[in-house]
C-alpha positions, 0 to 999 in steps of 0.5 A, spaced: 274 343 201 279 347 197 280 354 195 278 356 187 283 361 187 290 362 191 289 367 197 291 374 195 289 380 200 288 385 195 283 382 192 279 379 198 274 384 198 272 383 191 271 376 192 267 376 198 260 375 197 255 376 203 249 373 200 253 366 200 255 367 207 248 368 209 246 362 205 251 357 208 250 360 215 242 358 214 244 351 213 246 350 220 243 349 227 247 350 233 245 348 240 247 353 246 246 353 253 242 359 256 246 362 262 243 363 269 242 370 268 237 368 261 243 370 256 247 366 251 253 368 247 254 366 240 260 369 238 264 369 244 265 374 250 261 381 250 256 378 244 250 376 249 243 375 247 237 376 252 232 370 252 229 371 259 229 367 266 224 362 263 230 359 259 235 360 264 240 354 264 236 350 259 239 348 252 236 352 246 237 351 238 239 357 234 239 358 227 240 364 222 235 367 218 238 370 211 232 374 209 233 379 215 240 377 217 238 375 224 239 369 229 232 365 231 232 362 238 227 356 239 226 350 244 229 344 242 222 340 244 218 345 239 223 347 234 218 351 229 216 356 235 221 362 236 222 364 243 226 370 240 230 373 234 
């Protein structure tokens, strides 16, 4: 992919389209391993989501819902069943 326009910091905010970002994120599914405390991290340190002890040390799927701008967590064996948002 190549940028359509040369980078110009002063115009960056004017060209930014959050809906386009949301649409892009909605096309991905991520796999994450739940920690021993029932938490996962998506964005790195200090951004944790609690799924509960029932999912401790298990792998889960993460999708992005652009309609309400939240992450959806599901079991890989039943990807259509939400275990958390």
